PQR file of N, CA, C, O and H, with PARSE charges and radii, in Angstrom:
ATOM      1  N   HIS A   1     -19.463  -0.846 -10.645 -0.4000 1.5000
ATOM      2  CA  HIS A   1     -19.271  -1.162  -9.243 -0.0000 2.0000
ATOM      3  C   HIS A   1     -18.584   0.007  -8.545  0.5500 1.7000
ATOM      4  O   HIS A   1     -17.780   0.727  -9.137 -0.5500 1.4000
ATOM      5  N   LEU A   2     -18.910   0.164  -7.325 -0.4000 1.5000
ATOM      6  CA  LEU A   2     -18.335   1.238  -6.544 -0.0000 2.0000
ATOM      7  C   LEU A   2     -16.818   1.047  -6.445  0.5500 1.7000
ATOM      8  O   LEU A   2     -16.346  -0.014  -6.037 -0.5500 1.4000
ATOM      9  H   LEU A   2     -19.563  -0.421  -6.844  0.4000 1.0000
ATOM     10  N   GLY A   3     -16.077   2.059  -6.813 -0.4000 1.5000
ATOM     11  CA  GLY A   3     -14.620   1.996  -6.722 -0.0000 2.0000
ATOM     12  C   GLY A   3     -13.930   1.612  -8.008  0.5500 1.7000
ATOM     13  O   GLY A   3     -12.709   1.734  -8.107 -0.5500 1.4000
ATOM     14  H   GLY A   3     -16.461   2.921  -7.144  0.4000 1.0000
ATOM     15  N   ASP A   4     -14.684   1.144  -9.010 -0.4000 1.5000
ATOM     16  CA  ASP A   4     -14.083   0.810 -10.300 -0.0000 2.0000
ATOM     17  C   ASP A   4     -13.685   2.091 -11.022  0.5500 1.7000
ATOM     18  O   ASP A   4     -14.364   3.114 -10.925 -0.5500 1.4000
ATOM     19  H   ASP A   4     -15.676   1.045  -8.930  0.4000 1.0000
ATOM     20  N   ASP A   5     -12.594   2.018 -11.732 -0.4000 1.5000
ATOM     21  CA  ASP A   5     -12.102   3.152 -12.503 -0.0000 2.0000
ATOM     22  C   ASP A   5     -13.013   3.368 -13.712  0.5500 1.7000
ATOM     23  O   ASP A   5     -13.215   2.445 -14.501 -0.5500 1.4000
ATOM     24  H   ASP A   5     -12.042   1.187 -11.810  0.4000 1.0000
ATOM     25  N   VAL A   6     -13.564   4.567 -13.868 -0.4000 1.5000
ATOM     26  CA  VAL A   6     -14.487   4.833 -14.982 -0.0000 2.0000
ATOM     27  C   VAL A   6     -13.798   4.724 -16.337  0.5500 1.7000
ATOM     28  O   VAL A   6     -14.465   4.563 -17.359 -0.5500 1.4000
ATOM     29  H   VAL A   6     -13.400   5.317 -13.227  0.4000 1.0000
ATOM     30  N   ARG A   7     -12.483   4.809 -16.355 -0.4000 1.5000
ATOM     31  CA  ARG A   7     -11.764   4.647 -17.625 -0.0000 2.0000
ATOM     32  C   ARG A   7     -11.804   3.195 -18.107  0.5500 1.7000
ATOM     33  O   ARG A   7     -11.560   2.925 -19.283 -0.5500 1.4000
ATOM     34  H   ARG A   7     -11.941   4.940 -15.524  0.4000 1.0000
ATOM     35  N   GLN A   8     -12.110   2.262 -17.206 -0.4000 1.5000
ATOM     36  CA  GLN A   8     -12.156   0.845 -17.564 -0.0000 2.0000
ATOM     37  C   GLN A   8     -13.549   0.389 -17.982  0.5500 1.7000
ATOM     38  O   GLN A   8     -13.722  -0.756 -18.400 -0.5500 1.4000
ATOM     39  H   GLN A   8     -12.309   2.481 -16.251  0.4000 1.0000
ATOM     40  N   VAL A   9     -14.541   1.264 -17.877 -0.4000 1.5000
ATOM     41  CA  VAL A   9     -15.903   0.911 -18.274 -0.0000 2.0000
ATOM     42  C   VAL A   9     -15.961   0.801 -19.793  0.5500 1.7000
ATOM     43  O   VAL A   9     -15.441   1.656 -20.510 -0.5500 1.4000
ATOM     44  H   VAL A   9     -14.400   2.194 -17.538  0.4000 1.0000
ATOM     45  N   ASP A  10     -16.596  -0.254 -20.268 -0.4000 1.5000
ATOM     46  CA  ASP A  10     -16.789  -0.427 -21.707 -0.0000 2.0000
ATOM     47  C   ASP A  10     -18.056   0.335 -22.088  0.5500 1.7000
ATOM     48  O   ASP A  10     -19.168  -0.180 -21.974 -0.5500 1.4000
ATOM     49  H   ASP A  10     -17.018  -0.949 -19.686  0.4000 1.0000
ATOM     50  N   TRP A  11     -17.864   1.559 -22.539 -0.4000 1.5000
ATOM     51  CA  TRP A  11     -19.002   2.440 -22.804 -0.0000 2.0000
ATOM     52  C   TRP A  11     -19.824   1.987 -24.003  0.5500 1.7000
ATOM     53  O   TRP A  11     -21.022   2.263 -24.060 -0.5500 1.4000
ATOM     54  H   TRP A  11     -16.961   1.977 -22.633  0.4000 1.0000
ATOM     55  N   ASN A  12     -19.211   1.302 -24.957 -0.4000 1.5000
ATOM     56  CA  ASN A  12     -19.966   0.781 -26.105 -0.0000 2.0000
ATOM     57  C   ASN A  12     -20.983  -0.271 -25.663  0.5500 1.7000
ATOM     58  O   ASN A  12     -22.126  -0.269 -26.120 -0.5500 1.4000
ATOM     59  H   ASN A  12     -18.238   1.078 -24.910  0.4000 1.0000
ATOM     60  N   VAL A  13     -20.561  -1.163 -24.776 -0.4000 1.5000
ATOM     61  CA  VAL A  13     -21.472  -2.186 -24.257 -0.0000 2.0000
ATOM     62  C   VAL A  13     -22.561  -1.526 -23.411  0.5500 1.7000
ATOM     63  O   VAL A  13     -23.727  -1.912 -23.491 -0.5500 1.4000
ATOM     64  H   VAL A  13     -19.632  -1.165 -24.404  0.4000 1.0000
ATOM     65  N   PHE A  14     -22.191  -0.547 -22.613 -0.4000 1.5000
ATOM     66  CA  PHE A  14     -23.171   0.161 -21.786 -0.0000 2.0000
ATOM     67  C   PHE A  14     -24.243   0.827 -22.653  0.5500 1.7000
ATOM     68  O   PHE A  14     -25.428   0.808 -22.318 -0.5500 1.4000
ATOM     69  H   PHE A  14     -21.244  -0.233 -22.548  0.4000 1.0000
ATOM     70  N   ALA A  15     -23.808   1.416 -23.771 -0.4000 1.5000
ATOM     71  CA  ALA A  15     -24.759   2.092 -24.659 -0.0000 2.0000
ATOM     72  C   ALA A  15     -25.756   1.106 -25.268  0.5500 1.7000
ATOM     73  O   ALA A  15     -26.906   1.468 -25.519 -0.5500 1.4000
ATOM     74  H   ALA A  15     -22.846   1.431 -24.043  0.4000 1.0000
ATOM     75  N   ARG A  16     -25.331  -0.124 -25.506 -0.4000 1.5000
ATOM     76  CA  ARG A  16     -26.234  -1.118 -26.106 -0.0000 2.0000
ATOM     77  C   ARG A  16     -27.102  -1.832 -25.074  0.5500 1.7000
ATOM     78  O   ARG A  16     -28.254  -2.159 -25.358 -0.5500 1.4000
ATOM     79  H   ARG A  16     -24.397  -0.418 -25.302  0.4000 1.0000
ATOM     80  N   THR A  17     -26.558  -2.080 -23.870 -0.4000 1.5000
ATOM     81  CA  THR A  17     -27.256  -2.938 -22.919 -0.0000 2.0000
ATOM     82  C   THR A  17     -27.750  -2.214 -21.670  0.5500 1.7000
ATOM     83  O   THR A  17     -28.535  -2.770 -20.901 -0.5500 1.4000
ATOM     84  H   THR A  17     -25.622  -1.815 -23.640  0.4000 1.0000
ATOM     85  N   ASP A  18     -27.299  -0.986 -21.464 -0.4000 1.5000
ATOM     86  CA  ASP A  18     -27.636  -0.216 -20.267 -0.0000 2.0000
ATOM     87  C   ASP A  18     -27.129  -0.900 -18.992  0.5500 1.7000
ATOM     88  O   ASP A  18     -27.681  -0.706 -17.909 -0.5500 1.4000
ATOM     89  H   ASP A  18     -26.661  -0.534 -22.088  0.4000 1.0000
ATOM     90  N   LYS A  19     -26.051  -1.717 -19.141 -0.4000 1.5000
ATOM     91  CA  LYS A  19     -25.396  -2.371 -18.004 -0.0000 2.0000
ATOM     92  C   LYS A  19     -23.916  -2.041 -18.068  0.5500 1.7000
ATOM     93  O   LYS A  19     -23.339  -1.911 -19.148 -0.5500 1.4000
ATOM     94  H   LYS A  19     -25.603  -1.875 -20.020  0.4000 1.0000
ATOM     95  N   TYR A  20     -23.314  -1.909 -16.905 -0.4000 1.5000
ATOM     96  CA  TYR A  20     -21.890  -1.591 -16.846 -0.0000 2.0000
ATOM     97  C   TYR A  20     -21.041  -2.854 -16.958  0.5500 1.7000
ATOM     98  O   TYR A  20     -21.289  -3.847 -16.275 -0.5500 1.4000
ATOM     99  H   TYR A  20     -23.782  -2.015 -16.027  0.4000 1.0000
ATOM    100  N   PHE A  21     -20.036  -2.799 -17.833 -0.4000 1.5000
ATOM    101  CA  PHE A  21     -19.053  -3.866 -17.961 -0.0000 2.0000
ATOM    102  C   PHE A  21     -17.674  -3.240 -17.884  0.5500 1.7000
ATOM    103  O   PHE A  21     -17.416  -2.200 -18.489 -0.5500 1.4000
ATOM    104  H   PHE A  21     -19.835  -1.992 -18.388  0.4000 1.0000
ATOM    105  N   ILE A  22     -16.805  -3.873 -17.147 -0.4000 1.5000
ATOM    106  CA  ILE A  22     -15.431  -3.404 -16.994 -0.0000 2.0000
ATOM    107  C   ILE A  22     -14.555  -4.142 -17.996  0.5500 1.7000
ATOM    108  O   ILE A  22     -14.644  -5.363 -18.121 -0.5500 1.4000
ATOM    109  H   ILE A  22     -17.014  -4.718 -16.655  0.4000 1.0000
ATOM    110  N   LYS A  23     -13.710  -3.406 -18.709 -0.4000 1.5000
ATOM    111  CA  LYS A  23     -12.777  -4.019 -19.654 -0.0000 2.0000
ATOM    112  C   LYS A  23     -11.648  -4.676 -18.877  0.5500 1.7000
ATOM    113  O   LYS A  23     -11.044  -4.059 -18.000 -0.5500 1.4000
ATOM    114  H   LYS A  23     -13.638  -2.414 -18.607  0.4000 1.0000
ATOM    115  N   ARG A  24     -11.372  -5.917 -19.203 -0.4000 1.5000
ATOM    116  CA  ARG A  24     -10.254  -6.628 -18.583 -0.0000 2.0000
ATOM    117  C   ARG A  24      -9.466  -7.297 -19.692  0.5500 1.7000
ATOM    118  O   ARG A  24     -10.034  -7.915 -20.592 -0.5500 1.4000
ATOM    119  H   ARG A  24     -11.863  -6.418 -19.916  0.4000 1.0000
ATOM    120  N   PHE A  25      -8.163  -7.168 -19.615 -0.4000 1.5000
ATOM    121  CA  PHE A  25      -7.299  -7.717 -20.643 -0.0000 2.0000
ATOM    122  C   PHE A  25      -6.278  -8.642 -20.010  0.5500 1.7000
ATOM    123  O   PHE A  25      -5.775  -8.379 -18.918 -0.5500 1.4000
ATOM    124  H   PHE A  25      -7.701  -6.667 -18.883  0.4000 1.0000
ATOM    125  N   LEU A  26      -5.979  -9.718 -20.701 -0.4000 1.5000
ATOM    126  CA  LEU A  26      -4.872 -10.586 -20.308 -0.0000 2.0000
ATOM    127  C   LEU A  26      -3.699 -10.257 -21.218  0.5500 1.7000
ATOM    128  O   LEU A  26      -3.826 -10.262 -22.443 -0.5500 1.4000
ATOM    129  H   LEU A  26      -6.387  -9.931 -21.589  0.4000 1.0000
ATOM    130  N   ASP A  27      -2.576  -9.978 -20.617 -0.4000 1.5000
ATOM    131  CA  ASP A  27      -1.391  -9.653 -21.396 -0.0000 2.0000
ATOM    132  C   ASP A  27      -0.839 -10.918 -22.033  0.5500 1.7000
ATOM    133  O   ASP A  27      -0.398 -11.830 -21.334 -0.5500 1.4000
ATOM    134  H   ASP A  27      -2.473  -9.975 -19.623  0.4000 1.0000
ATOM    135  N   GLU A  28      -0.863 -10.972 -23.359 -0.4000 1.5000
ATOM    136  CA  GLU A  28      -0.319 -12.132 -24.054 -0.0000 2.0000
ATOM    137  C   GLU A  28       1.183 -11.960 -24.178  0.5500 1.7000
ATOM    138  O   GLU A  28       1.676 -10.897 -24.554 -0.5500 1.4000
ATOM    139  H   GLU A  28      -1.222 -10.231 -23.927  0.4000 1.0000
ATOM    140  N   GLN A  29       1.883 -13.003 -23.861 -0.4000 1.5000
ATOM    141  CA  GLN A  29       3.328 -12.948 -23.934 -0.0000 2.0000
ATOM    142  C   GLN A  29       3.825 -13.966 -24.943  0.5500 1.7000
ATOM    143  O   GLN A  29       3.292 -15.068 -25.067 -0.5500 1.4000
ATOM    144  H   GLN A  29       1.482 -13.866 -23.555  0.4000 1.0000
ATOM    145  N   GLU A  30       4.847 -13.568 -25.647 -0.4000 1.5000
ATOM    146  CA  GLU A  30       5.462 -14.483 -26.597 -0.0000 2.0000
ATOM    147  C   GLU A  30       6.302 -15.490 -25.822  0.5500 1.7000
ATOM    148  O   GLU A  30       7.093 -15.123 -24.954 -0.5500 1.4000
ATOM    149  H   GLU A  30       5.281 -12.672 -25.546  0.4000 1.0000
ATOM    150  N   MET A  31       6.120 -16.750 -26.146 -0.4000 1.5000
ATOM    151  CA  MET A  31       6.843 -17.796 -25.451 -0.0000 2.0000
ATOM    152  C   MET A  31       8.116 -18.138 -26.225  0.5500 1.7000
ATOM    153  O   MET A  31       8.095 -18.295 -27.446 -0.5500 1.4000
ATOM    154  H   MET A  31       5.477 -17.049 -26.852  0.4000 1.0000
ATOM    155  N   ARG A  32       9.205 -18.249 -25.499 -0.4000 1.5000
ATOM    156  CA  ARG A  32      10.461 -18.663 -26.109 -0.0000 2.0000
ATOM    157  C   ARG A  32      10.626 -20.155 -25.855  0.5500 1.7000
ATOM    158  O   ARG A  32      10.585 -20.601 -24.708 -0.5500 1.4000
ATOM    159  H   ARG A  32       9.222 -18.121 -24.508  0.4000 1.0000
ATOM    160  N   VAL A  33      10.811 -20.921 -26.913 -0.4000 1.5000
ATOM    161  CA  VAL A  33      10.875 -22.377 -26.812 -0.0000 2.0000
ATOM    162  C   VAL A  33      12.219 -22.865 -27.336  0.5500 1.7000
ATOM    163  O   VAL A  33      12.678 -22.450 -28.399 -0.5500 1.4000
ATOM    164  H   VAL A  33      10.844 -20.559 -27.845  0.4000 1.0000
ATOM    165  N   HIS A  34      12.829 -23.743 -26.575 -0.4000 1.5000
ATOM    166  CA  HIS A  34      14.063 -24.401 -27.004 -0.0000 2.0000
ATOM    167  C   HIS A  34      13.769 -25.891 -27.123  0.5500 1.7000
ATOM    168  O   HIS A  34      13.305 -26.515 -26.169 -0.5500 1.4000
ATOM    169  H   HIS A  34      12.455 -24.080 -25.711  0.4000 1.0000
ATOM    170  N   ILE A  35      14.035 -26.454 -28.281 -0.4000 1.5000
ATOM    171  CA  ILE A  35      13.831 -27.887 -28.497 -0.0000 2.0000
ATOM    172  C   ILE A  35      15.202 -28.511 -28.696  0.5500 1.7000
ATOM    173  O   ILE A  35      15.929 -28.157 -29.624 -0.5500 1.4000
ATOM    174  H   ILE A  35      14.412 -25.947 -29.057  0.4000 1.0000
ATOM    175  N   LEU A  36      15.541 -29.425 -27.833 -0.4000 1.5000
ATOM    176  CA  LEU A  36      16.844 -30.083 -27.887 -0.0000 2.0000
ATOM    177  C   LEU A  36      16.662 -31.546 -28.271  0.5500 1.7000
ATOM    178  O   LEU A  36      15.735 -32.211 -27.808 -0.5500 1.4000
ATOM    179  H   LEU A  36      14.950 -29.713 -27.079  0.4000 1.0000
ATOM    180  N   LEU A  37      17.537 -32.028 -29.103 -0.4000 1.5000
ATOM    181  CA  LEU A  37      17.482 -33.417 -29.557 -0.0000 2.0000
ATOM    182  C   LEU A  37      18.803 -34.096 -29.246  0.5500 1.7000
ATOM    183  O   LEU A  37      19.869 -33.595 -29.603 -0.5500 1.4000
ATOM    184  H   LEU A  37      18.290 -31.488 -29.479  0.4000 1.0000
ATOM    185  N   ASP A  38      18.727 -35.229 -28.584 -0.4000 1.5000
ATOM    186  CA  ASP A  38      19.911 -36.019 -28.251 -0.0000 2.0000
ATOM    187  C   ASP A  38      20.447 -36.670 -29.523  0.5500 1.7000
ATOM    188  O   ASP A  38      19.758 -37.468 -30.158 -0.5500 1.4000
ATOM    189  H   ASP A  38      17.861 -35.636 -28.294  0.4000 1.0000
ATOM    190  N   THR A  39      21.666 -36.328 -29.884 -0.4000 1.5000
ATOM    191  CA  THR A  39      22.267 -36.894 -31.099 -0.0000 2.0000
ATOM    192  C   THR A  39      23.409 -37.846 -30.775  0.5500 1.7000
ATOM    193  O   THR A  39      24.185 -38.214 -31.658 -0.5500 1.4000
ATOM    194  H   THR A  39      22.226 -35.680 -29.368  0.4000 1.0000
ATOM    195  N   THR A  40      23.515 -38.243 -29.521 -0.4000 1.5000
ATOM    196  CA  THR A  40      24.600 -39.148 -29.149 -0.0000 2.0000
ATOM    197  C   THR A  40      24.257 -40.581 -29.551  0.5500 1.7000
ATOM    198  O   THR A  40      23.147 -40.860 -30.004 -0.5500 1.4000
ATOM    199  H   THR A  40      22.885 -37.944 -28.804  0.4000 1.0000
ATOM    200  N   LYS A  41      25.207 -41.471 -29.382 -0.4000 1.5000
ATOM    201  CA  LYS A  41      25.008 -42.880 -29.738 -0.0000 2.0000
ATOM    202  C   LYS A  41      23.964 -43.546 -28.852  0.5500 1.7000
ATOM    203  O   LYS A  41      23.495 -44.641 -29.164 -0.5500 1.4000
ATOM    204  H   LYS A  41      26.109 -41.244 -29.014  0.4000 1.0000
ATOM    205  N   SER A  42      23.601 -42.904 -27.766 -0.4000 1.5000
ATOM    206  CA  SER A  42      22.595 -43.483 -26.880 -0.0000 2.0000
ATOM    207  C   SER A  42      21.221 -43.570 -27.547  0.5500 1.7000
ATOM    208  O   SER A  42      20.334 -44.271 -27.060 -0.5500 1.4000
ATOM    209  H   SER A  42      23.982 -42.014 -27.513  0.4000 1.0000
ATOM    210  N   MET A  43      21.051 -42.859 -28.655 -0.4000 1.5000
ATOM    211  CA  MET A  43      19.777 -42.944 -29.378 -0.0000 2.0000
ATOM    212  C   MET A  43      19.595 -44.335 -29.976  0.5500 1.7000
ATOM    213  O   MET A  43      18.472 -44.746 -30.270 -0.5500 1.4000
ATOM    214  H   MET A  43      21.772 -42.290 -29.050  0.4000 1.0000
ATOM    215  N   GLY A  44      20.678 -45.046 -30.152 -0.4000 1.5000
ATOM    216  CA  GLY A  44      20.593 -46.453 -30.547 -0.0000 2.0000
ATOM    217  C   GLY A  44      20.140 -46.675 -31.974  0.5500 1.7000
ATOM    218  O   GLY A  44      20.800 -46.248 -32.921 -0.5500 1.4000
ATOM    219  H   GLY A  44      21.590 -44.712 -29.913  0.4000 1.0000
ATOM    220  N   THR A  45      19.022 -47.337 -32.120 -0.4000 1.5000
ATOM    221  CA  THR A  45      18.567 -47.815 -33.423 -0.0000 2.0000
ATOM    222  C   THR A  45      18.113 -46.679 -34.333  0.5500 1.7000
ATOM    223  O   THR A  45      17.825 -45.569 -33.886 -0.5500 1.4000
ATOM    224  H   THR A  45      18.485 -47.684 -31.350  0.4000 1.0000
ATOM    225  N   ASP A  46      18.060 -46.994 -35.621 -0.4000 1.5000
ATOM    226  CA  ASP A  46      17.567 -46.016 -36.607 -0.0000 2.0000
ATOM    227  C   ASP A  46      16.114 -45.652 -36.342  0.5500 1.7000
ATOM    228  O   ASP A  46      15.713 -44.504 -36.534 -0.5500 1.4000
ATOM    229  H   ASP A  46      18.294 -47.896 -35.985  0.4000 1.0000
ATOM    230  N   ALA A  47      15.327 -46.621 -35.904 -0.4000 1.5000
ATOM    231  CA  ALA A  47      13.906 -46.365 -35.653 -0.0000 2.0000
ATOM    232  C   ALA A  47      13.742 -45.334 -34.534  0.5500 1.7000
ATOM    233  O   ALA A  47      12.900 -44.441 -34.630 -0.5500 1.4000
ATOM    234  H   ALA A  47      15.653 -47.554 -35.748  0.4000 1.0000
ATOM    235  N   LYS A  48      14.534 -45.455 -33.492 -0.4000 1.5000
ATOM    236  CA  LYS A  48      14.455 -44.517 -32.380 -0.0000 2.0000
ATOM    237  C   LYS A  48      14.876 -43.114 -32.833  0.5500 1.7000
ATOM    238  O   LYS A  48      14.253 -42.124 -32.449 -0.5500 1.4000
ATOM    239  H   LYS A  48      15.218 -46.181 -33.415  0.4000 1.0000
ATOM    240  N   TRP A  49      15.927 -43.032 -33.643 -0.4000 1.5000
ATOM    241  CA  TRP A  49      16.425 -41.759 -34.156 -0.0000 2.0000
ATOM    242  C   TRP A  49      15.388 -41.094 -35.055  0.5500 1.7000
ATOM    243  O   TRP A  49      15.161 -39.890 -34.941 -0.5500 1.4000
ATOM    244  H   TRP A  49      16.433 -43.836 -33.954  0.4000 1.0000
ATOM    245  N   ILE A  50      14.769 -41.839 -35.926 -0.4000 1.5000
ATOM    246  CA  ILE A  50      13.757 -41.287 -36.844 -0.0000 2.0000
ATOM    247  C   ILE A  50      12.538 -40.796 -36.058  0.5500 1.7000
ATOM    248  O   ILE A  50      12.000 -39.724 -36.331 -0.5500 1.4000
ATOM    249  H   ILE A  50      14.953 -42.817 -36.019  0.4000 1.0000
ATOM    250  N   PHE A  51      12.116 -41.599 -35.081 -0.4000 1.5000
ATOM    251  CA  PHE A  51      10.969 -41.210 -34.261 -0.0000 2.0000
ATOM    252  C   PHE A  51      11.251 -39.917 -33.496  0.5500 1.7000
ATOM    253  O   PHE A  51      10.394 -39.036 -33.423 -0.5500 1.4000
ATOM    254  H   PHE A  51      12.553 -42.470 -34.859  0.4000 1.0000
ATOM    255  N   ALA A  52      12.441 -39.807 -32.931 -0.4000 1.5000
ATOM    256  CA  ALA A  52      12.818 -38.597 -32.188 -0.0000 2.0000
ATOM    257  C   ALA A  52      12.828 -37.381 -33.101  0.5500 1.7000
ATOM    258  O   ALA A  52      12.368 -36.311 -32.700 -0.5500 1.4000
ATOM    259  H   ALA A  52      13.137 -40.523 -32.990  0.4000 1.0000
ATOM    260  N   ARG A  53      13.334 -37.518 -34.305 -0.4000 1.5000
ATOM    261  CA  ARG A  53      13.344 -36.393 -35.255 -0.0000 2.0000
ATOM    262  C   ARG A  53      11.931 -35.986 -35.642  0.5500 1.7000
ATOM    263  O   ARG A  53      11.651 -34.797 -35.793 -0.5500 1.4000
ATOM    264  H   ARG A  53      13.708 -38.387 -34.631  0.4000 1.0000
ATOM    265  N   GLN A  54      11.036 -36.958 -35.804 -0.4000 1.5000
ATOM    266  CA  GLN A  54       9.650 -36.638 -36.144 -0.0000 2.0000
ATOM    267  C   GLN A  54       8.973 -35.866 -35.011  0.5500 1.7000
ATOM    268  O   GLN A  54       8.226 -34.920 -35.259 -0.5500 1.4000
ATOM    269  H   GLN A  54      11.264 -37.924 -35.681  0.4000 1.0000
ATOM    270  N   ILE A  55       9.233 -36.268 -33.782 -0.4000 1.5000
ATOM    271  CA  ILE A  55       8.652 -35.561 -32.636 -0.0000 2.0000
ATOM    272  C   ILE A  55       9.175 -34.130 -32.574  0.5500 1.7000
ATOM    273  O   ILE A  55       8.403 -33.194 -32.371 -0.5500 1.4000
ATOM    274  H   ILE A  55       9.840 -37.037 -33.580  0.4000 1.0000
ATOM    275  N   VAL A  56      10.476 -33.960 -32.746 -0.4000 1.5000
ATOM    276  CA  VAL A  56      11.074 -32.623 -32.706 -0.0000 2.0000
ATOM    277  C   VAL A  56      10.511 -31.751 -33.826  0.5500 1.7000
ATOM    278  O   VAL A  56      10.198 -30.581 -33.606 -0.5500 1.4000
ATOM    279  H   VAL A  56      11.104 -34.721 -32.911  0.4000 1.0000
ATOM    280  N   ALA A  57      10.383 -32.312 -35.011 -0.4000 1.5000
ATOM    281  CA  ALA A  57       9.827 -31.548 -36.133 -0.0000 2.0000
ATOM    282  C   ALA A  57       8.374 -31.151 -35.846  0.5500 1.7000
ATOM    283  O   ALA A  57       7.971 -30.025 -36.140 -0.5500 1.4000
ATOM    284  H   ALA A  57      10.637 -33.263 -35.189  0.4000 1.0000
ATOM    285  N   SER A  58       7.595 -32.062 -35.279 -0.4000 1.5000
ATOM    286  CA  SER A  58       6.194 -31.762 -34.957 -0.0000 2.0000
ATOM    287  C   SER A  58       6.089 -30.649 -33.918  0.5500 1.7000
ATOM    288  O   SER A  58       5.284 -29.729 -34.068 -0.5500 1.4000
ATOM    289  H   SER A  58       7.923 -32.976 -35.041  0.4000 1.0000
ATOM    290  N   LEU A  59       6.896 -30.733 -32.875 -0.4000 1.5000
ATOM    291  CA  LEU A  59       6.895 -29.679 -31.865 -0.0000 2.0000
ATOM    292  C   LEU A  59       7.304 -28.331 -32.470  0.5500 1.7000
ATOM    293  O   LEU A  59       6.719 -27.294 -32.156 -0.5500 1.4000
ATOM    294  H   LEU A  59       7.550 -31.480 -32.753  0.4000 1.0000
ATOM    295  N   GLY A  60       8.309 -28.364 -33.335 -0.4000 1.5000
ATOM    296  CA  GLY A  60       8.759 -27.135 -33.990 -0.0000 2.0000
ATOM    297  C   GLY A  60       7.668 -26.490 -34.823  0.5500 1.7000
ATOM    298  O   GLY A  60       7.486 -25.273 -34.785 -0.5500 1.4000
ATOM    299  H   GLY A  60       8.785 -29.206 -33.590  0.4000 1.0000
ATOM    300  N   PHE A  61       6.941 -27.307 -35.578 -0.4000 1.5000
ATOM    301  CA  PHE A  61       5.847 -26.774 -36.397 -0.0000 2.0000
ATOM    302  C   PHE A  61       4.729 -26.217 -35.525  0.5500 1.7000
ATOM    303  O   PHE A  61       4.135 -25.195 -35.868 -0.5500 1.4000
ATOM    304  H   PHE A  61       7.088 -28.295 -35.609  0.4000 1.0000
ATOM    305  N   MET A  62       4.431 -26.872 -34.405 -0.4000 1.5000
ATOM    306  CA  MET A  62       3.392 -26.358 -33.507 -0.0000 2.0000
ATOM    307  C   MET A  62       3.799 -25.005 -32.939  0.5500 1.7000
ATOM    308  O   MET A  62       2.971 -24.096 -32.864 -0.5500 1.4000
ATOM    309  H   MET A  62       4.914 -27.702 -34.126  0.4000 1.0000
ATOM    310  N   VAL A  63       5.050 -24.856 -32.540 -0.4000 1.5000
ATOM    311  CA  VAL A  63       5.519 -23.592 -31.977 -0.0000 2.0000
ATOM    312  C   VAL A  63       5.483 -22.494 -33.045  0.5500 1.7000
ATOM    313  O   VAL A  63       5.033 -21.380 -32.777 -0.5500 1.4000
ATOM    314  H   VAL A  63       5.723 -25.594 -32.601  0.4000 1.0000
ATOM    315  N   LEU A  64       5.946 -22.802 -34.228 -0.4000 1.5000
ATOM    316  CA  LEU A  64       5.937 -21.803 -35.302 -0.0000 2.0000
ATOM    317  C   LEU A  64       4.517 -21.414 -35.703  0.5500 1.7000
ATOM    318  O   LEU A  64       4.274 -20.275 -36.101 -0.5500 1.4000
ATOM    319  H   LEU A  64       6.311 -23.707 -34.446  0.4000 1.0000
ATOM    320  N   GLY A  65       3.594 -22.342 -35.601 -0.4000 1.5000
ATOM    321  CA  GLY A  65       2.195 -22.062 -35.925 -0.0000 2.0000
ATOM    322  C   GLY A  65       1.565 -21.080 -34.963  0.5500 1.7000
ATOM    323  O   GLY A  65       0.584 -20.423 -35.310 -0.5500 1.4000
ATOM    324  H   GLY A  65       3.792 -23.267 -35.277  0.4000 1.0000
ATOM    325  N   ARG A  66       2.103 -20.964 -33.768 -0.4000 1.5000
ATOM    326  CA  ARG A  66       1.581 -20.018 -32.780 -0.0000 2.0000
ATOM    327  C   ARG A  66       2.360 -18.715 -32.787  0.5500 1.7000
ATOM    328  O   ARG A  66       2.121 -17.849 -31.945 -0.5500 1.4000
ATOM    329  H   ARG A  66       2.900 -21.498 -33.485  0.4000 1.0000
ATOM    330  N   ASP A  67       3.272 -18.564 -33.709 -0.4000 1.5000
ATOM    331  CA  ASP A  67       4.110 -17.363 -33.839 -0.0000 2.0000
ATOM    332  C   ASP A  67       4.987 -17.124 -32.622  0.5500 1.7000
ATOM    333  O   ASP A  67       5.326 -15.981 -32.316 -0.5500 1.4000
ATOM    334  H   ASP A  67       3.466 -19.267 -34.393  0.4000 1.0000
ATOM    335  N   ASP A  68       5.358 -18.192 -31.926 -0.4000 1.5000
ATOM    336  CA  ASP A  68       6.304 -18.075 -30.838 -0.0000 2.0000
ATOM    337  C   ASP A  68       7.704 -18.315 -31.394  0.5500 1.7000
ATOM    338  O   ASP A  68       7.874 -18.839 -32.495 -0.5500 1.4000
ATOM    339  H   ASP A  68       5.083 -19.120 -32.174  0.4000 1.0000
ATOM    340  N   ARG A  69       8.698 -17.919 -30.609 -0.4000 1.5000
ATOM    341  CA  ARG A  69      10.076 -18.134 -31.046 -0.0000 2.0000
ATOM    342  C   ARG A  69      10.614 -19.413 -30.464  0.5500 1.7000
ATOM    343  O   ARG A  69      11.764 -19.770 -30.717 -0.5500 1.4000
ATOM    344  H   ARG A  69       8.560 -17.493 -29.715  0.4000 1.0000
TER
END
């Protein structure tokens, strides 16, 4: 396209297809996650406490699986 920077042209694709494609990248950022768990007496029953711990553990494993901190 007129005005596009020639340094951004994907020359490998052009060589195969004879069409111009511009390289575009999305900057991936590492996400910092804080998971807080209420440990006060307001958690009440054992069932509520166990359920909350399971949710926190699940969220923690999901975050670690994506290599985020």
